[in-house]
C-alpha positions in Angstrom: -6.4 -4.1 3.4 -7.0 -0.6 3.8 -4.2 -1.8 5.6 -4.6 -5.5 4.8 -4.8 -4.7 4.8 -3.1 -1.5 3.9 -3.5 -4.8 4.8 -1.8 -2.5 3.9 -2.2 -0.6 5.2 -0.6 1.6 2.3 -0.5 2.8 0.4 0.3 3.3 -1.9 3.5 4.0 -3.0 2.7 7.6 -4.2 4.6 10.7 -4.9 4.3 13.5 -2.4 1.2 14.6 -4.3 -1.9 12.9 -2.7 -3.0 10.1 -5.0 -4.3 6.5 -4.9 -2.9 5.0 -1.8 -1.8 1.4 -0.5 -1.6 0.5 3.3 -3.6 2.9 5.4 -3.3 6.5 4.4 -2.9 9.8 5.7 -1.1 10.6 8.9 0.3 13.8 8.2 2.2 14.1 11.5 3.4 11.7 14.3 0.4 11.1 16.6 0.4 13.5 19.5 -1.2 11.7 22.4 -2.1 15.1 24.0 -3.4 17.1 21.0 -3.2 20.9 21.4 -6.1 22.7 23.2 -7.3 24.0 19.9 -8.4 20.5 19.0 -10.7 20.2 22.1 -14.1 21.7 20.8 -17.6 20.9 20.6 -18.7 18.3 17.9 -20.2 20.3 15.0 -23.8 19.4 13.9 -23.5 17.9 10.5 -25.9 17.3 7.6 -25.3 13.5 8.3 -27.3 13.6 11.6 -24.5 14.8 13.8 -21.9 12.4 12.4 -18.2 13.1 11.9 -18.4 13.4 8.2 -18.8 17.3 8.1 -16.0 18.0 10.6 -13.1 19.8 9.1 -9.7 18.0 9.8 -7.7 20.1 12.0 -4.1 18.9 11.0 -2.5 20.6 8.0 0.6 19.1 6.2 3.8 21.0 6.4 6.9 20.5 4.1 10.2 19.2 5.6 12.8 21.6 6.7 15.7 19.7 5.3 18.6 20.9 3.1 18.8 18.4 0.3 21.3 18.7 -2.7 19.4 20.5 -5.4 20.1 20.0 -9.2 21.8 22.9 -10.8 22.3 23.1 -14.6 25.9 24.1 -14.3 26.6 20.5 -12.6 25.5 18.8 -15.9 22.3 17.4 -17.2 23.3 13.8 -17.5 22.8 11.2 -14.8 23.2 7.5 -14.7 19.7 7.0 -13.1 16.7 9.4 -12.8 14.0 8.5 -10.4 10.6 10.1 -11.0 8.8 10.5 -7.7 9.9 11.1 -4.1 7.4 8.8 -2.3 8.6 5.8 -0.2 9.4 3.7 -3.4 11.3 6.5 -5.2 13.3 7.6 -2.3 14.2 4.0 -1.3 15.5 3.1 -4.8 17.4 6.4 -5.0 19.0 5.7 -1.7 20.0 2.2 -2.6 21.2 2.8 -6.1 23.3 5.9 -5.1 24.8 3.7 -2.4 26.7 1.9 -5.2 28.3 5.2 -6.2 25.9 5.7 -9.1 24.9 9.2 -10.1 21.2 9.7 -9.3 18.6 12.5 -9.8 15.2 12.3 -8.2 12.3 14.5 -9.7 9.2 15.3 -7.8 6.8 18.4 -7.9 7.2 18.8 -4.1 10.0 16.5 -2.9 10.0 17.8 0.7 6.2 17.4 1.3 5.0 15.0 4.0 3.7 11.8 2.4 -0.1 12.0 2.5 -0.6 8.3 3.4 -0.7 6.4 6.7 1.2 3.1 6.3 0.6 0.0 8.4 3.1 -2.8 8.5 3.9 -6.0 10.3 6.6 -5.2 12.8 8.7 -8.2 11.9 8.9 -6.9 8.2 10.4 -3.7 9.2 12.8 -5.4 11.8 14.2 -7.7 9.1 15.0 -4.6 7.0 16.6 -2.6 9.8 13.8 0.0 9.8 12.3 -0.6 13.1 13.3 2.8 14.2 10.8 4.1 11.7 7.8 2.8 13.5 6.2 5.4 15.7 3.5 3.1 17.3 3.4 -0.6 17.6 0.8 -3.1 19.0 2.0 -6.5 20.3 -1.1 -8.3 19.0 -3.8 -7.8 16.3 -7.3 -9.2 16.3 -10.0 -10.1 13.7 -13.7 -9.9 14.5 -15.2 -12.6 12.4 -18.8 -11.9 13.5 -20.7 -11.0 16.8 -19.6 -14.1 18.5 -16.1 -15.1 17.2 -12.9 -13.2 17.4 -9.5 -14.2 16.3 -6.4 -13.1 18.3 -3.2 -13.1 16.2 0.2 -13.2 18.0 1.9 -11.0 15.4 2.9 -7.3 16.3 1.7 -4.6 14.0 3.1 -1.1 13.5 2.3 2.3 12.1 5.1 3.6 9.9 6.4 7.1 11.1 6.2 8.9 7.9 8.4 11.7 9.2 11.0 9.3 10.5 11.1 7.2 7.4 11.3 10.0 5.0 14.1 11.8 6.9 16.1 8.6 7.1 15.7 8.1 3.3 16.4 11.8 2.5 19.4 11.8 4.7 20.9 8.7 3.0 20.2 10.1 -0.4 21.9 13.4 0.5 24.8 11.6 2.0 25.1 9.5 -1.2 25.0 12.6 -3.5 21.5 12.3 -4.9 20.4 15.5 -6.7 16.9 16.6 -6.2 14.9 18.7 -8.7 11.4 20.2 -7.9 9.5 19.7 -11.2 6.9 17.7 -12.9 7.8 15.4 -15.8 5.9 16.1 -19.0 7.4 13.9 -21.5 9.9 10.9 -21.6 11.8 9.7 -24.7 13.7 6.5 -25.0 16.6 5.9 -27.5 18.8 2.9 -27.8 21.2 3.6 -25.0 19.8 6.7 -23.4 16.6 8.2 -22.3 15.6 11.9 -21.9 13.1 13.7 -19.7 11.4 17.1 -20.4 10.0 18.8 -17.2 7.4 21.5 -16.9 9.9 24.2 -15.9 11.7 23.7 -19.3 14.5 21.5 -17.8 15.8 18.6 -19.9 17.7 15.8 -18.4 19.3 12.5 -19.6 20.1 9.3 -18.2 21.0 5.7 -18.9 17.9 4.5 -17.0 14.7 6.2 -16.0 12.7 4.7 -13.1 9.0 5.6 -12.8 8.1 5.7 -9.1 5.2 8.3 -9.4 2.3 6.0 -8.4 -0.8 4.5 -10.0 -1.7 7.5 -12.2 1.4 7.3 -14.2 1.1 7.3 -18.1 4.8 6.4 -18.7 4.6 2.6 -18.1 3.4 0.4 -20.9 1.2 -2.7 -20.7 0.5 -5.4 -23.3 -2.6 -6.8 -21.7 -5.9 -5.2 -20.7 -5.9 -3.8 -17.3 -8.6 -5.2 -15.0 -7.7 -4.5 -11.3 -9.8 -4.9 -8.4 -10.1 -1.9 -6.2 -9.7 -1.3 -2.5 -11.5 1.8 -1.2 -11.7 3.1 2.4 -12.6 6.1 4.4 -10.5 6.9 7.5 -10.1 9.3 10.2 -7.6 10.0 12.9 -9.9 11.3 15.6 -10.3 12.4 19.2 -13.3 10.5 20.7 -15.2 10.4 24.0 -14.3 6.7 24.2 -13.9 3.6 22.2 -14.3 -0.1 22.9 -10.8 -1.3 21.8 -8.0 -2.7 23.8 -4.9 -0.5 23.7 -2.6 -3.4 23.1 -4.3 -4.7 20.1 -4.6 -3.4 16.6 -7.9 -4.4 15.0 -7.0 -5.7 11.6 -10.6 -6.4 10.4 -14.0 -6.2 12.1 -16.5 -7.9 9.8 -19.5 -7.5 12.2 -22.6 -6.1 10.7 -25.0 -5.7 13.6 -24.7 -1.8 13.2 -26.7 -2.2 10.0 -29.8 -3.7 11.7 -31.8 -0.5 11.1 -30.4 0.1 7.7 -32.0 -2.5 5.5 -30.6 -1.2 2.1 -27.1 -0.8 3.6 -27.2 -4.3 5.2 -28.4 -5.9 2.0 -25.6 -4.2 0.0 -23.1 -5.0 2.7 -24.1 -8.7 2.5 -23.2 -8.7 -1.2 -20.1 -6.5 -1.1 -18.8 -6.4 2.6 -16.7 -3.8 4.3 -14.7 -4.1 7.6 -13.5 -1.7 10.1 -9.6 -1.3 10.6 -8.6 0.5 13.8 -5.5 1.6 15.5 -6.1 2.7 19.1 -3.4 5.1 20.3 -4.9 5.9 23.8 -8.4 5.9 25.3 -9.3 9.0 23.4 -7.3 8.9 20.2 -7.8 6.4 17.5 -7.6 5.8 13.8 -10.6 4.3 12.2 -11.1 3.2 8.7 -14.1 1.5 7.0 -12.6 -0.6 4.1 -13.8 -2.6 1.1 -11.0 -5.2 0.7 -11.5 -5.5 -2.9 -14.4 -4.8 -5.3 -15.1 -4.7 -9.1 -16.7 -2.5 -10.0 -15.7 0.0 -7.4 -17.9 0.3 -4.3 -19.5 3.7 -3.8 -17.4 5.9 -1.6 -20.5 7.5 -0.3 -21.8 4.2 0.8 -18.5 3.3 2.5 -18.9 6.5 4.6 -22.6 5.8 5.3 -21.7 2.3 6.6 -18.8 3.8 8.8 -21.3 6.3 10.4 -23.7 3.5 11.2 -20.9 1.4 12.6 -19.4 4.0 14.9 -22.9 4.9 16.1 -23.6 1.4 17.2 -20.1 1.1 18.8 -20.9 4.1 20.8 -18.0 6.0 19.4 -18.7 9.8 19.5 -16.1 11.8 17.5 -15.2 15.0 19.1 -12.6 16.2 16.7 -11.3 14.8 13.2 -7.5 15.5 13.3 -6.9 13.9 9.8 -9.1 12.2 7.3 -8.3 10.0 4.3 -9.7 8.6 1.2 -7.9 5.5 0.1 -8.2 4.1 -3.3 -5.9 1.2 -4.3 -6.0 -0.6 -7.7 -5.0 -4.3 -7.0 -4.0 -7.1 -9.1 -4.3 -7.2 -13.0 -1.6 -7.7 -15.4 2.0 -6.6 -14.8 3.6 -4.0 -17.0 5.3 -5.2 -20.2 8.6 -7.0 -19.2 11.0 -5.7 -20.2 10.6 -2.2 -21.5 12.7 1.0 -21.6 11.0 2.4 -18.6 11.7 0.8 -15.4 9.3 1.2 -12.6 8.9 0.5 -8.8 6.1 1.1 -6.4 2.4 1.3 -7.0 2.6 1.2 -10.7 5.0 -1.8 -10.9 2.5 -4.4 -9.9 4.1 -4.8 -6.5 0.9 -4.1 -4.5 -0.2 -7.3 -3.0 -3.3 -8.3 -5.1 -5.1 -9.9 -2.2 -4.3 -7.4 0.6 -3.2 -4.1 -0.6 0.1 -4.2 1.2 3.0 -2.4 -0.5 5.4 -0.5 1.7 7.3 -3.3 3.3 7.6 -5.2 0.0 9.0 -2.2 -1.7 11.4 -1.4 1.0 12.7 -5.0 0.7 12.8 -5.2 -3.1 14.5 -1.9 -3.7 18.0 -3.1 -2.7 17.6 -6.2 -5.0 16.7 -4.0 -8.0 19.6 -1.5 -7.1 22.1 -4.3 -7.1 21.0 -5.3 -10.6 21.4 -1.7 -11.8 24.7 -1.4 -10.2 26.0 -4.5 -11.9 25.4 -2.8 -15.2 26.0 0.9 -14.7 28.6 0.5 -12.0 30.9 -1.8 -14.1 33.6 -0.7 -16.3 31.7 -2.1 -19.2 28.7 0.3 -18.6 26.0 -2.3 -19.7 23.1 -0.2 -21.0 20.1 -0.3 -23.3 18.1 -3.6 -23.7 20.6 -5.6 -21.6 20.2 -3.2 -18.7 16.5 -3.0 -19.0 16.2 -6.8 -18.9 18.3 -7.2 -15.8 16.5 -4.7 -13.8 13.1 -5.9 -14.7 14.2 -9.5 -14.0 15.4 -8.5 -10.6 12.0 -6.9 -9.9 10.0 -9.8 -11.4 11.9 -13.0 -11.6 9.9 -15.9 -13.1 8.9 -17.5 -9.8 7.9 -14.3 -8.3 5.6 -13.8 -11.3 4.0 -17.2 -10.6 3.5 -16.2 -7.0 1.8 -13.0 -8.1 -0.5 -15.0 -10.2 -1.5 -17.1 -7.1 -2.2 -13.8 -5.2 -4.2 -12.6 -8.2 -6.0 -15.9 -7.8 -6.8 -15.1 -4.2 -8.1 -11.6 -5.2 -10.3 -13.1 -8.0 -11.7 -15.6 -5.5 -12.4 -12.9 -2.8 -14.3 -10.8 -5.5 -16.8 -13.7 -5.6 -17.4 -14.0 -1.8 -20.4 -12.4 0.0 -20.1 -11.4 3.6 -21.0 -14.8 5.1 -18.5 -16.6 2.7 -15.7 -14.0 3.5 -16.2 -14.6 7.2 -15.8 -18.4 6.7 -12.8 -17.9 4.6 -11.0 -15.6 7.2 -12.0 -18.0 10.0 -10.1 -20.8 8.2 -7.3 -18.6 7.0 -6.3 -17.5 10.5 -6.4 -21.1 11.7 -3.4 -21.9 9.3 0.1 -22.5 10.4 1.5 -19.0 11.3 4.3 -19.5 8.8 1.7 -19.8 5.9 -0.7 -17.1 6.7 1.9 -14.7 7.9 4.0 -15.4 4.7 0.9 -14.9 2.5 0.1 -11.5 3.9 3.8 -10.5 3.7 4.2 -12.1 0.1 7.3 -14.1 1.0 6.1 -17.6 0.4 7.6 -19.7 -2.5 5.2 -21.0 -5.1 5.5 -24.4 -3.5 4.5 -23.1 -0.1 1.5 -21.3 -1.7 0.3 -24.5 -3.1 0.6 -26.0 0.4 -1.2 -23.1 1.9 -4.2 -23.8 -0.5 -4.2 -27.5 0.3 -4.0 -26.7 4.2 -6.8 -24.1 3.9 -9.2 -26.5 2.2 -8.4 -29.0 4.8 -9.0 -26.7 7.7 -12.2 -25.1 6.3 -15.7 -25.8 7.4 -17.8 -27.8 5.1 -19.7 -24.7 4.0 -16.4 -22.9 3.2 -15.2 -25.9 1.3 -18.4 -25.7 -0.8 -17.5 -22.0 -1.4 -14.2 -22.8 -2.7 -15.4 -25.6 -5.0 -18.0 -23.3 -6.5 -16.1 -20.0 -6.5 -12.5 -21.0 -7.3 -12.5 -22.9 -10.7 -12.7 -19.8 -13.0 -9.9 -17.9 -11.1 -7.9 -21.2 -11.0 -8.1 -21.8 -14.7 -7.0 -18.1 -15.3 -4.1 -18.5 -13.0 -2.8 -21.6 -14.7 -3.2 -20.0 -18.1 -1.4 -16.8 -17.1 1.4 -18.8 -15.4 1.9 -20.9 -18.6 2.2 -17.4 -20.6 4.8 -16.3 -18.1 6.9 -19.6 -18.5 7.0 -19.2 -22.3 
């Protein structure tokens, strides 16, 4: 979301160039609980009535001081695998593939830049991957404000990914495995029967048996055979030093659906009733907090200006006075829609692979988990003495990323997104009130995209059983069209 949520937060698996993000986005540096004295200054008077929107962010991104193995033409221009993009997805796959002894090159216009996005994950997801040392802040519980009188407390720990720690870990492993890095932008890709070539903006030409595009949502190298019709998650967030805030320091606020802050804003309140937004909050201490106003999913895209206006009204009502904006963020995540054409000569992973959770926006943990699976399939082809290349290689890699049952599950998540698109504020509240009453295995598995298709069917039945009568009526009136679409798409995937 912008963390569900990004909820995931996060997002986005992007290159080092800021772009459309999944999970919550920019923390350019680990949070300093005692910001430098230069951050302590009077709040500037802004054209938004003294709000935070005109305050200039104080933190500036700095590149990593890390000695990676750079590509040199004298070393040869042919690799087994070329990965386009040094975001979380690209580096994770490069790390995993090179760990099998496969020759890998990673291309990015700025491979040592700090990732621009702030990523939120469930702690158990990173623990299961052995990446818990890459979380720089955790909260033992999360909470969801359904309305002014009802709050859900969730016994599931949440964490913020330490972007510096995760990137350094992936860079170190890539360097140890012999991955070569090249600082360039890819201009053109050409595919032949058993080999593909890349032309870079600096004139460099490289060849490989497989090219993997991990450059994010804006890529034009991946082909689709169906019209693209995503929903959009849009959010505005700030890491801010404040006079005070109302949040418990041991609880991360996953969603705050309250709208009492719009009581004196009739236009915004009416608009929010139709296309609601929620607040996502990470309290670091009593004066340092990350706040993000988020539209879970909309189509057409909700106005970014309106998202910020709603956030101004919310913080004013909560009594949160921003002293300093340390970082700010605009998050825009395309969600759902069709998968890329499977298979095709261009492999992909990350934001442009369809792996962004269609109902939540989560991406990072899923990508960290799937990369070893895809790498294993690639290694079985390129690491063998037979050197399986061409169409057989492409098919195996794509089927590792998207086996048939996983495509079915994604259709179910698309069904969830299409249903959410039809819900107004009160209907959304009723939905999440019932959703978080489900067996934890079901709601946690749904948010982490780890349920089987049979378990997803059980979730739907259980959700209907636990819902209030008005919520059941919402489901009966809002779900039929998305349900028919899901069944039709699943039939096509099975053929």
